[in-house]
VEXZAKE-484628 format. One record per atom (N, C-alpha, C): residue in three letters; chain; atom name; x, y, z. Coordinates in steps of 0.001 Angstrom, whole numbers. Each point is the difference from the previous one (the first is absolute). Layout:
N
{ala, A, CA, {X, Y, Z}},
...
//
This chain:
193
{unk, A, N, {847, -1180, 0}},
{unk, A, CA, {-847, 1180, 0}},
{unk, A, C, {890, 1240, 0}},
{unk, A, N, {291, 469, -1181}},
{unk, A, CA, {909, 1141, -104}},
{unk, A, C, {-600, 1079, -891}},
{unk, A, N, {-27, 1209, 526}},
{unk, A, CA, {-350, 1172, -793}},
{unk, A, C, {1303, 527, -597}},
{unk, A, N, {21, 179, -1314}},
{unk, A, CA, {1211, 460, -680}},
{unk, A, C, {-326, 1278, -768}},
{unk, A, N, {758, 1047, 301}},
{unk, A, CA, {-126, 1285, -691}},
{unk, A, C, {1194, 136, -938}},
{unk, A, N, {-268, 178, -1276}},
{unk, A, CA, {1068, 166, -985}},
{unk, A, C, {81, 1458, -443}},
{unk, A, N, {1229, 498, -80}},
{unk, A, CA, {265, 1322, -571}},
{unk, A, C, {1061, -187, -1077}},
{unk, A, N, {-247, 579, -1152}},
{unk, A, CA, {975, -77, -1088}},
{unk, A, C, {1090, 1046, 210}},
{unk, A, N, {1191, -332, -442}},
{unk, A, CA, {1123, 940, 52}},
{unk, A, C, {-301, 1255, -817}},
{unk, A, N, {771, 1046, 241}},
{unk, A, CA, {-142, 1244, -748}},
{unk, A, C, {559, -107, -1416}},
{unk, A, N, {-166, 1061, -737}},
{unk, A, CA, {381, 52, -1414}},
{unk, A, C, {1512, -135, -206}},
{unk, A, N, {358, -692, -1080}},
{unk, A, CA, {1396, -119, -438}},
{unk, A, C, {97, 533, -1431}},
{unk, A, N, {1222, 141, -478}},
{unk, A, CA, {184, 448, -1378}},
{unk, A, C, {-590, -1019, -978}},
{unk, A, N, {157, -1272, 308}},
{unk, A, CA, {-558, -1026, -889}},
{unk, A, C, {-1519, 41, -9}},
{unk, A, N, {-639, 381, 1103}},
{unk, A, CA, {-1455, 190, -23}},
{unk, A, C, {-353, 1078, -1012}},
{unk, A, N, {754, 1097, 19}},
{unk, A, CA, {-256, 1109, -937}},
{unk, A, C, {161, -455, -1446}},
{unk, A, N, {949, -894, -228}},
{unk, A, CA, {278, -499, -1351}},
{unk, A, C, {-884, -1194, -366}},
{unk, A, N, {-866, -420, 929}},
{unk, A, CA, {-922, -1129, -196}},
{unk, A, C, {733, -1322, -253}},
{unk, A, N, {1171, -150, 622}},
{unk, A, CA, {775, -1237, -117}},
{unk, A, C, {-414, -983, 1092}},
{unk, A, N, {-6, -1272, -342}},
{unk, A, CA, {-248, -1046, 996}},
{unk, A, C, {1252, -116, 865}},
{unk, A, N, {-118, 356, 1272}},
{unk, A, CA, {1175, 11, 879}},
{unk, A, C, {350, -1376, 522}},
{unk, A, N, {-1022, -746, 386}},
{unk, A, CA, {272, -1307, 570}},
{unk, A, C, {997, 100, 1132}},
{unk, A, N, {1044, -784, -80}},
{unk, A, CA, {979, -70, 1084}},
{unk, A, C, {1206, 898, -218}},
{unk, A, N, {-22, 792, -1071}},
{unk, A, CA, {1069, 976, -186}},
{unk, A, C, {-114, 1018, 1128}},
{unk, A, N, {1109, 270, 662}},
{unk, A, CA, {-22, 800, 1235}},
{unk, A, C, {106, 1491, -297}},
{unk, A, N, {-1110, 582, -409}},
{unk, A, CA, {-81, 1413, -364}},
{unk, A, C, {-429, 804, 1227}},
{unk, A, N, {713, 1099, 324}},
{unk, A, CA, {-393, 820, 1152}},
{unk, A, C, {-1178, 913, -335}},
{unk, A, N, {-581, 583, 1036}},
{unk, A, CA, {-1018, 1027, -204}},
{unk, A, C, {630, 1194, -691}},
{unk, A, N, {-765, 675, -853}},
{unk, A, CA, {473, 1272, -544}},
{unk, A, C, {-452, 1110, 955}},
{unk, A, N, {346, 1236, -315}},
{unk, A, CA, {-344, 1109, 907}},
{unk, A, C, {-1511, 147, 161}},
{unk, A, N, {-731, -180, -1100}},
{unk, A, CA, {-1467, 84, 82}},
{unk, A, C, {-548, -1097, 910}},
{unk, A, N, {580, -1185, -66}},
{unk, A, CA, {-427, -1105, 856}},
{unk, A, C, {271, 274, 1464}},
{unk, A, N, {1146, 609, 278}},
{unk, A, CA, {330, 352, 1388}},
{unk, A, C, {-979, 1040, 538}},
{unk, A, N, {-316, 996, -822}},
{unk, A, CA, {-964, 1029, 416}},
{unk, A, C, {-1392, -599, 192}},
{unk, A, N, {-379, -882, -916}},
{unk, A, CA, {-1311, -663, 64}},
{unk, A, C, {-154, -738, 1328}},
{unk, A, N, {968, -824, 354}},
{unk, A, CA, {-94, -801, 1226}},
{unk, A, C, {99, 889, 1233}},
{unk, A, N, {844, 1014, -44}},
{unk, A, CA, {142, 918, 1139}},
{unk, A, C, {-1307, 728, 299}},
{unk, A, N, {-844, 158, -1008}},
{unk, A, CA, {-1283, 697, 185}},
{unk, A, C, {-1083, -911, 590}},
{unk, A, N, {218, -1314, -23}},
{unk, A, CA, {-997, -917, 552}},
{unk, A, C, {-137, 213, 1504}},
{unk, A, N, {-1213, -127, 486}},
{unk, A, CA, {-304, 25, 1439}},
{unk, A, C, {-641, -1346, 330}},
{unk, A, N, {774, -895, 590}},
{unk, A, CA, {-566, -1304, 334}},
{unk, A, C, {-1115, 151, 1029}},
{unk, A, N, {-1141, -637, -233}},
{unk, A, CA, {-1046, 5, 1026}},
{unk, A, C, {551, -587, 1304}},
{unk, A, N, {-489, 474, 1127}},
{unk, A, CA, {546, -402, 1301}},
{unk, A, C, {-33, -1512, 208}},
{unk, A, N, {-1029, -677, -522}},
{unk, A, CA, {-69, -1454, 188}},
{unk, A, C, {1080, -748, -786}},
{unk, A, N, {617, 661, -978}},
{unk, A, CA, {1074, -647, -755}},
{unk, A, C, {1368, 233, 640}},
{unk, A, N, {132, 1054, 770}},
{unk, A, CA, {1293, 321, 610}},
{unk, A, C, {473, -1080, 961}},
{unk, A, N, {-933, -654, 680}},
{unk, A, CA, {370, -976, 1028}},
{unk, A, C, {156, -1428, -533}},
{unk, A, N, {-124, -180, -1302}},
{unk, A, CA, {123, -1340, -572}},
{unk, A, C, {1434, -502, 80}},
{unk, A, N, {147, -1304, -93}},
{unk, A, CA, {1316, -602, -217}},
{unk, A, C, {242, 105, -1507}},
{unk, A, N, {1101, 666, -405}},
{unk, A, CA, {237, 306, -1404}},
{unk, A, C, {1102, -859, -600}},
{unk, A, N, {-200, -327, -1278}},
{unk, A, CA, {976, -739, -799}},
{unk, A, C, {153, 732, -1330}},
{unk, A, N, {1148, -179, -636}},
{unk, A, CA, {179, 584, -1329}},
{unk, A, C, {796, -935, -898}},
{unk, A, N, {-219, 165, -1292}},
{unk, A, CA, {765, -700, -1023}},
{unk, A, C, {1475, 349, 167}},
{unk, A, N, {893, -912, -384}},
{unk, A, CA, {1426, 303, 93}},
{unk, A, C, {498, 1005, -1043}},
{unk, A, N, {-829, 363, -962}},
{unk, A, CA, {441, 946, -1024}},
{unk, A, C, {56, 1417, 565}},
{unk, A, N, {989, 760, -461}},
{unk, A, CA, {285, 1331, 537}},
{unk, A, C, {-1218, 912, -18}},
{unk, A, N, {-782, -22, -1081}},
{unk, A, CA, {-1143, 910, -86}},
{unk, A, C, {-1012, -255, 1113}},
{unk, A, N, {-166, -1247, 418}},
{unk, A, CA, {-912, -319, 1106}},
{unk, A, C, {629, 376, 1340}},
{unk, A, N, {1300, -229, 147}},
{unk, A, CA, {681, 376, 1241}},
{unk, A, C, {-40, 1511, 198}},
{unk, A, N, {254, 757, -1075}},
{unk, A, CA, {-58, 1460, 86}},
{unk, A, C, {-1415, 458, 365}},
{unk, A, N, {-1002, -648, -574}},
{unk, A, CA, {-1391, 357, 294}},
{unk, A, C, {-310, -235, 1475}},
{unk, A, N, {402, -1143, 539}},
{unk, A, CA, {-241, -298, 1420}},
{unk, A, C, {668, 1050, 889}},
{unk, A, N, {1226, 375, -345}},
{unk, A, CA, {711, 1019, 783}},
{unk, A, C, {-736, 1334, -48}},
{unk, A, N, {-443, 402, -1186}},
{unk, A, CA, {-706, 1278, -144}},
{unk, A, C, {-1369, -23, 685}},
{unk, A, N, {-609, -1169, 97}},
{unk, A, CA, {-1273, -122, 720}},
{unk, A, C, {207, 96, 1508}},
{unk, A, N, {1240, -212, 430}},
{unk, A, CA, {309, 73, 1426}},
{unk, A, C, {-414, -1230, 783}},
{unk, A, N, {-79, -1141, -685}},
{unk, A, CA, {-361, -1233, 699}},
{unk, A, C, {1252, -832, 256}},
{unk, A, N, {-8, -696, 1116}},
{unk, A, CA, {1089, -909, 334}},
{unk, A, C, {-292, -1313, -715}},
{unk, A, N, {716, -248, -1070}},
{unk, A, CA, {-335, -1097, -898}},
{unk, A, C, {1157, -977, -111}},
{unk, A, N, {-334, -1274, -189}},
{unk, A, CA, {1048, -986, -229}},
{unk, A, C, {-126, -554, -1412}},
{unk, A, N, {1143, -337, -583}},
{unk, A, CA, {43, -500, -1373}},
{unk, A, C, {-582, -1412, -47}},
{unk, A, N, {-841, -231, -999}},
{unk, A, CA, {-593, -1321, -214}},
{unk, A, C, {124, -373, -1475}},
{unk, A, N, {777, -1043, -278}},
{unk, A, CA, {272, -424, -1375}},
{unk, A, C, {-1269, -363, -772}},
{unk, A, N, {-1017, -515, 673}},
{unk, A, CA, {-1235, -412, -684}},
{unk, A, C, {-729, 1172, -641}},
{unk, A, N, {324, 1221, 421}},
{unk, A, CA, {-689, 1187, -518}},
{unk, A, C, {690, 614, -1218}},
{unk, A, N, {1062, -634, -491}},
{unk, A, CA, {706, 525, -1174}},
{unk, A, C, {-943, -11, -1208}},
{unk, A, N, {232, 929, -908}},
{unk, A, CA, {-866, 125, -1178}},
{unk, A, C, {24, -1262, -857}},
{unk, A, N, {-1054, -158, -785}},
{unk, A, CA, {-93, -1093, -965}},
{unk, A, C, {1228, 10, -896}},
{unk, A, N, {515, -1173, -288}},
{unk, A, CA, {1137, -146, -902}},
{unk, A, C, {-534, 17, -1438}},
{unk, A, N, {341, 1061, -727}},
{unk, A, CA, {-482, 143, -1373}},
{unk, A, C, {917, -661, -1019}},
{unk, A, N, {1060, -662, 450}},
{unk, A, CA, {868, -749, -903}},
{unk, A, C, {495, 837, -1161}},
{unk, A, N, {-146, -528, -1214}},
{unk, A, CA, {481, 674, -1213}},
{unk, A, C, {-720, 1311, -287}},
{unk, A, N, {-1136, 229, 629}},
{unk, A, CA, {-763, 1231, -237}},
{unk, A, C, {514, 1165, 838}},
{unk, A, N, {783, -289, 1018}},
{unk, A, CA, {441, 1039, 921}},
{unk, A, C, {783, 1104, -724}},
{unk, A, N, {-312, 1237, 344}},
{unk, A, CA, {669, 1155, -594}},
{unk, A, C, {-645, 483, -1290}},
{unk, A, N, {-972, -744, -495}},
{unk, A, CA, {-668, 366, -1253}},
{unk, A, C, {-1376, 587, 299}},
{unk, A, N, {-533, 715, -973}},
{unk, A, CA, {-1363, 522, 125}},
{unk, A, C, {-959, -985, -669}},
{unk, A, N, {-1270, 83, 354}},
{unk, A, CA, {-995, -864, -642}},
{unk, A, C, {-76, 292, -1493}},
{unk, A, N, {182, 1260, -361}},
{unk, A, CA, {-16, 373, -1419}},
{unk, A, C, {1152, -681, -743}},
{unk, A, N, {1191, -2, 587}},
{unk, A, CA, {1138, -682, -630}},
{unk, A, C, {-287, -1489, -165}},
{unk, A, N, {-520, -606, 1048}},
{unk, A, CA, {-267, -1437, -36}},
{unk, A, C, {-1042, -354, -1050}},
{unk, A, N, {-1062, 803, -87}},
{unk, A, CA, {-1059, -309, -972}},
{unk, A, C, {453, 241, -1428}},
{unk, A, N, {914, 937, -213}},
{unk, A, CA, {476, 241, -1366}},
{unk, A, C, {1115, -971, -400}},
{unk, A, N, {810, -462, 952}},
{unk, A, CA, {1091, -932, -318}},
{unk, A, C, {-515, -1379, -394}},
{unk, A, N, {-993, -487, 722}},
{unk, A, CA, {-549, -1329, -284}},
{unk, A, C, {-1484, -4, 363}},
{unk, A, N, {-825, 592, -883}},
{unk, A, CA, {-1417, 151, 334}},
{unk, A, C, {-733, -1317, 259}},
{unk, A, N, {391, -1057, -686}},
{unk, A, CA, {-690, -1281, 180}},
{unk, A, C, {291, -575, 1383}},
{unk, A, N, {1276, -43, 385}},
{unk, A, CA, {352, -519, 1324}},
{unk, A, C, {-591, 876, 1102}},
{unk, A, N, {44, 1313, -206}},
{unk, A, CA, {-535, 920, 1008}},
{unk, A, C, {-1493, -253, 211}},
{unk, A, N, {-735, -153, -1095}},
{unk, A, CA, {-1443, -261, 94}},
{unk, A, C, {-273, -1343, 680}},
{unk, A, N, {811, -1019, -319}},
{unk, A, CA, {-163, -1309, 646}},
{unk, A, C, {227, 110, 1505}},
{unk, A, N, {1043, 730, 390}},
{unk, A, CA, {291, 164, 1429}},
{unk, A, C, {-1130, 748, 703}},
{unk, A, N, {-437, 1101, -593}},
{unk, A, CA, {-1082, 781, 612}},
{unk, A, C, {-1269, -832, 172}},
{unk, A, N, {-270, -896, -940}},
{unk, A, CA, {-1202, -834, 56}},
{unk, A, C, {61, -1033, 1129}},
{unk, A, N, {1161, -147, 624}},
{unk, A, CA, {147, -951, 1106}},
{unk, A, C, {-443, 582, 1340}},
{unk, A, N, {-195, 1319, 61}},
{unk, A, CA, {-472, 626, 1236}},
{unk, A, C, {892, -301, 1189}},
{unk, A, N, {-560, -639, 1013}},
{unk, A, CA, {742, -345, 1223}},
{unk, A, C, {1217, -867, -273}},
{unk, A, N, {-1, -694, -1116}},
{unk, A, CA, {1101, -903, -318}},
{unk, A, C, {981, 581, -1013}},
{unk, A, N, {-131, 1299, -307}},
{unk, A, CA, {978, 684, -848}},
{unk, A, C, {1367, -184, 642}},
{unk, A, N, {953, -485, -792}},
{unk, A, CA, {1331, -259, 557}},
{unk, A, C, {1060, 230, -1070}},
{unk, A, N, {609, 1194, 0}},
{unk, A, CA, {1056, 261, -969}},
{unk, A, C, {1160, -979, 182}},
{unk, A, N, {732, -268, -1067}},
{unk, A, CA, {1153, -905, 81}},
{unk, A, C, {937, 455, 1116}},
{unk, A, N, {352, -933, 868}},
{unk, A, CA, {901, 302, 1106}},
{unk, A, C, {-666, 692, 1174}},
{unk, A, N, {-1319, 191, -60}},
{unk, A, CA, {-704, 733, 1050}},
{unk, A, C, {-979, -865, 764}},
{unk, A, N, {-910, 653, 698}},
{unk, A, CA, {-1031, -703, 759}},
{unk, A, C, {-1359, 585, -349}},
{unk, A, N, {-1028, -740, 297}},
{unk, A, CA, {-1367, 436, -295}},
{unk, A, C, {-613, 686, 1217}},
{unk, A, N, {-1060, 794, -206}},
{unk, A, CA, {-717, 564, 1143}},
{unk, A, C, {-521, -1085, 955}},
{unk, A, N, {-387, -1144, -540}},
{unk, A, CA, {-466, -1097, 860}},
{unk, A, C, {1123, -456, 937}},
{unk, A, N, {1219, -127, -545}},
{unk, A, CA, {1144, -394, 835}},
{unk, A, C, {325, 1072, 1035}},
{unk, A, N, {-155, 1260, -379}},
{unk, A, CA, {225, 1104, 945}},
{unk, A, C, {-973, -117, 1169}},
{unk, A, N, {-1282, -198, -303}},
{unk, A, CA, {-1011, -127, 1059}},
{unk, A, C, {299, -1202, 889}},
{unk, A, N, {443, -1096, -592}},
{unk, A, CA, {341, -1186, 795}},
{unk, A, C, {1190, 281, 919}},
{unk, A, N, {992, 729, -505}},
{unk, A, CA, {1189, 342, 798}},
{unk, A, C, {-382, 847, 1207}},
{unk, A, N, {-782, 1047, -238}},
{unk, A, CA, {-399, 896, 1092}},
{unk, A, C, {-934, -726, 964}},
{unk, A, N, {-895, -809, -528}},
{unk, A, CA, {-927, -755, 853}},
{unk, A, C, {749, -958, 919}},
{unk, A, N, {1021, -673, -513}},
{unk, A, CA, {787, -927, 826}},
{unk, A, C, {678, 745, 1149}},
{unk, A, N, {522, 1191, -283}},
{unk, A, CA, {639, 803, 1050}},
{unk, A, C, {-1021, 421, 1060}},
{unk, A, N, {-1157, 508, -440}},
{unk, A, CA, {-1028, 444, 950}},
{unk, A, C, {-511, -1193, 811}},
{unk, A, N, {-154, -1140, -657}},
{unk, A, CA, {-453, -1196, 715}},
{unk, A, C, {995, -391, 1090}},
{unk, A, N, {1291, 140, -274}},
{unk, A, CA, {1024, -301, 1010}},
{unk, A, C, {-95, 962, 1183}},
{unk, A, N, {-380, 1246, -250}},
{unk, A, CA, {-194, 964, 1088}},
{unk, A, C, {-1196, -373, 865}},
{unk, A, N, {-934, -715, -594}},
{unk, A, CA, {-1271, -315, 654}},
{unk, A, C, {54, -1286, 830}},
{unk, A, N, {1200, -536, 234}},
{unk, A, CA, {131, -1261, 737}},
{unk, A, C, {-648, 84, 1378}},
{unk, A, N, {133, 1141, 667}},
{unk, A, CA, {-565, 157, 1344}},
{unk, A, C, {-1524, 26, -16}},
{unk, A, N, {-588, 159, -1174}},
{unk, A, CA, {-1456, 46, -160}},
{unk, A, C, {-630, 1095, 866}},
{unk, A, N, {712, 1109, 93}},
{unk, A, CA, {-468, 1163, 753}},
{unk, A, C, {-182, 1130, -1002}},
{unk, A, N, {-1086, 740, 123}},
{unk, A, CA, {-233, 1095, -944}},
{unk, A, C, {1147, 1003, 61}},
{unk, A, N, {545, 329, -1164}},
{unk, A, CA, {1117, 935, -110}},
{unk, A, C, {-329, 1053, -1047}},
{unk, A, N, {683, 1118, 102}},
{unk, A, CA, {-101, 1071, -991}},
{unk, A, C, {1411, 400, -391}},
{unk, A, N, {278, -82, -1296}},
{unk, A, CA, {1332, 361, -480}},
{unk, A, C, {-109, 962, -1179}},
{unk, A, N, {1066, 751, -213}},
{unk, A, CA, {100, 884, -1147}},
{unk, A, C, {1136, -453, -891}},
{unk, A, N, {-165, 151, -1297}},
{unk, A, CA, {1016, -424, -963}},
{unk, A, C, {233, 1101, -1023}},
{unk, A, N, {1247, 427, -128}},
{unk, A, CA, {380, 927, -1061}},
{unk, A, C, {550, -861, -1119}},
{unk, A, N, {-695, 17, -1130}},
{unk, A, CA, {337, -943, -1049}},
{unk, A, C, {-168, 619, -1384}},
{unk, A, N, {-569, -758, -915}},
{unk, A, CA, {0, 349, -1418}},
{unk, A, C, {-1370, -240, -633}},
{unk, A, N, {-206, 636, -1138}},
{unk, A, CA, {-1261, -146, -727}},
{unk, A, C, {-276, -1462, -350}},
{unk, A, N, {1031, -717, -448}},
{unk, A, CA, {-192, -1402, -369}},
{unk, A, C, {-466, -857, 1164}},
{unk, A, N, {509, 290, 1188}},
{unk, A, CA, {-410, -733, 1204}},
{unk, A, C, {-1455, 333, 325}},
{unk, A, N, {-301, 1291, 24}},
{unk, A, CA, {-1355, 431, 359}},
{unk, A, C, {-1023, -544, -1003}},
{unk, A, N, {313, 63, -1290}},
{unk, A, CA, {-927, -523, -1024}},
{unk, A, C, {-225, -1499, 166}},
{unk, A, N, {1066, -740, 292}},
{unk, A, CA, {-124, -1456, 158}},
{unk, A, C, {-877, -347, 1202}},
{unk, A, N, {189, 708, 1111}},
{unk, A, CA, {-817, -252, 1192}},
{unk, A, C, {-1443, 450, -255}},
{unk, A, N, {-151, 1156, -641}},
{unk, A, CA, {-1342, 475, -343}},
{unk, A, C, {-718, -1029, -885}},
{unk, A, N, {693, -512, -1021}},
{unk, A, CA, {-611, -979, -908}},
{unk, A, C, {-466, -1232, 770}},
{unk, A, N, {814, -442, 934}},
{unk, A, CA, {-373, -1154, 820}},
{unk, A, C, {-1225, 311, 859}},
{unk, A, N, {0, 1168, 632}},
{unk, A, CA, {-1109, 383, 886}},
{unk, A, C, {-1295, 250, -768}},
{unk, A, N, {113, 578, -1191}},
{unk, A, CA, {-1182, 355, -796}},
{unk, A, C, {-440, -1128, -932}},
{unk, A, N, {750, -1110, 20}},
{unk, A, CA, {-275, -1107, -909}},
{unk, A, C, {10, 479, -1454}},
{unk, A, N, {992, 835, -309}},
{unk, A, CA, {162, 578, -1336}},
{unk, A, C, {1128, -736, -715}},
{unk, A, N, {-245, -470, -1198}},
{unk, A, CA, {1001, -764, -745}},
{unk, A, C, {980, 883, -777}},
{unk, A, N, {-82, 1290, 205}},
{unk, A, CA, {853, 988, -674}},
{unk, A, C, {-247, 55, -1507}},
{unk, A, N, {-1179, -381, -397}},
{unk, A, CA, {-425, 168, -1386}},
{unk, A, C, {-1117, 1030, 15}},
{unk, A, N, {79, 961, -874}},
{unk, A, CA, {-985, 1075, 19}},
{unk, A, C, {262, 951, 1153}},
{unk, A, N, {-941, 905, 198}},
{unk, A, CA, {165, 1006, 1054}},
{unk, A, C, {-201, -622, 1378}},
{unk, A, N, {749, 494, 989}},
{unk, A, CA, {-207, -493, 1367}},
{unk, A, C, {-1353, 462, 534}},
{unk, A, N, {-559, -728, 961}},
{unk, A, CA, {-1300, 376, 566}},
{unk, A, C, {1, 1347, 726}},
{unk, A, N, {1150, 429, 493}},
{unk, A, CA, {124, 1276, 707}},
{unk, A, C, {1166, 786, -589}},
{unk, A, N, {-44, 1305, 158}},
{unk, A, CA, {1134, 839, -402}},
{unk, A, C, {918, 161, 1210}},
{unk, A, N, {1267, -326, -194}},
{unk, A, CA, {973, 120, 1090}},
{unk, A, C, {803, 1277, -199}},
{unk, A, N, {58, 811, 1039}},
{unk, A, CA, {827, 1202, 1}},
{unk, A, C, {1295, -359, 720}},
{unk, A, N, {1088, -50, -745}},
{unk, A, CA, {1277, -432, 567}},
{unk, A, C, {684, 1082, 833}},
{unk, A, N, {-669, 1123, 194}},
{unk, A, CA, {491, 1039, 912}},
{unk, A, C, {-734, -93, 1336}},
{unk, A, N, {-677, -1103, 207}},
{unk, A, CA, {-775, -242, 1220}},
{unk, A, C, {426, -1334, 604}},
{unk, A, N, {-433, -247, 1227}},
{unk, A, CA, {224, -1299, 637}},
{unk, A, C, {-1139, -941, -389}},
{unk, A, N, {330, -1288, -82}},
{unk, A, CA, {-980, -1033, -330}},
{unk, A, C, {-39, -986, 1168}},
{unk, A, N, {-1194, -264, 531}},
{unk, A, CA, {-160, -835, 1193}},
{unk, A, C, {-646, -1332, -382}},
{unk, A, N, {738, -1083, 250}},
{unk, A, CA, {-477, -1354, -270}},
{unk, A, C, {26, -814, 1292}},
{unk, A, N, {-731, -1095, -14}},
{unk, A, CA, {-56, -907, 1143}},
{unk, A, C, {381, -1382, -497}},
{unk, A, N, {855, -685, 741}},
{unk, A, CA, {440, -1341, -388}},
{unk, A, C, {-361, -983, 1106}},
{unk, A, N, {-778, -1010, -358}},
{unk, A, CA, {-365, -1035, 972}},
{unk, A, C, {-280, -1300, -744}},
{unk, A, N, {504, -1091, 543}},
{unk, A, CA, {-261, -1311, -589}},
{unk, A, C, {493, -126, -1425}},
{unk, A, N, {1112, 657, -308}},
{unk, A, CA, {573, -85, -1340}},
{unk, A, C, {-702, 842, -1046}},
{unk, A, N, {-911, 864, 422}},
{unk, A, CA, {-766, 813, -957}},
{unk, A, C, {100, 1480, 333}},
{unk, A, N, {38, 802, -1046}},
{unk, A, CA, {10, 1455, 126}},
{unk, A, C, {-1407, 542, -186}},
{unk, A, N, {-314, 1070, 704}},
{unk, A, CA, {-1238, 733, -255}},
{unk, A, C, {291, 1496, 95}},
{unk, A, N, {-815, 770, -671}},
{unk, A, CA, {150, 1457, 7}},
{unk, A, C, {-727, 548, 1215}},
{unk, A, N, {687, 856, 755}},
{unk, A, CA, {-647, 704, 1109}},
{unk, A, C, {-335, 1414, -450}},
{unk, A, N, {1013, 725, -475}},
{unk, A, CA, {-214, 1375, -468}},
{unk, A, C, {1088, 357, -1003}},
{unk, A, N, {-421, 571, -1107}},
{unk, A, CA, {939, 442, -1030}},
{unk, A, C, {108, 1517, 27}},
{unk, A, N, {1137, 490, -454}},
{unk, A, CA, {215, 1431, -233}},
{unk, A, C, {-169, 853, 1259}},
{unk, A, N, {700, -398, 1064}},
{unk, A, CA, {-1, 759, 1249}},
{unk, A, C, {929, 1196, -185}},
{unk, A, N, {-536, 1194, 148}},
{unk, A, CA, {779, 1224, -243}},
{unk, A, C, {1200, 86, 933}},
{unk, A, N, {1100, 473, -553}},
{unk, A, CA, {1229, 200, 777}},
{unk, A, C, {341, 1479, 67}},
//
């Protein structure tokens, strides 16, 4: 029984360029630092036990949020394999047939050398399940990545990542999910920061 609040890292240069960052360790840019510095965490989030992805952009975000956070490898961004560093436009123009085939896989989209959103959700779920060994209700915060949040959202919303998602996610907000019995559920989306 774990309540998990996810916050995405601030803006990076690769975000501005619309590049798939994956596990490339890109720092926040100045706009990203200002963006996160302007956030006001709701009081109920300040007292959470916090974790962050090992990537610099998530660590910088946790520091700017002013939370005492520990690094958790399970929160690292989705591995985009051969797609990393490229834009979706580049990928669709370089090999439109393969790109369309991959996109049609939804949750099972898996670029060569990478992982799928389904595998990402399984990775994060296994970590949260290990935290839940005591079977005591817990509340944690996670500074992570869009790929992580989308994978958990897809699991909670029973969305196969084909077509539009059932809800609009604002990645400048916190997302609150509940994990129990190996299943995710949505508690509240788009909590203002």
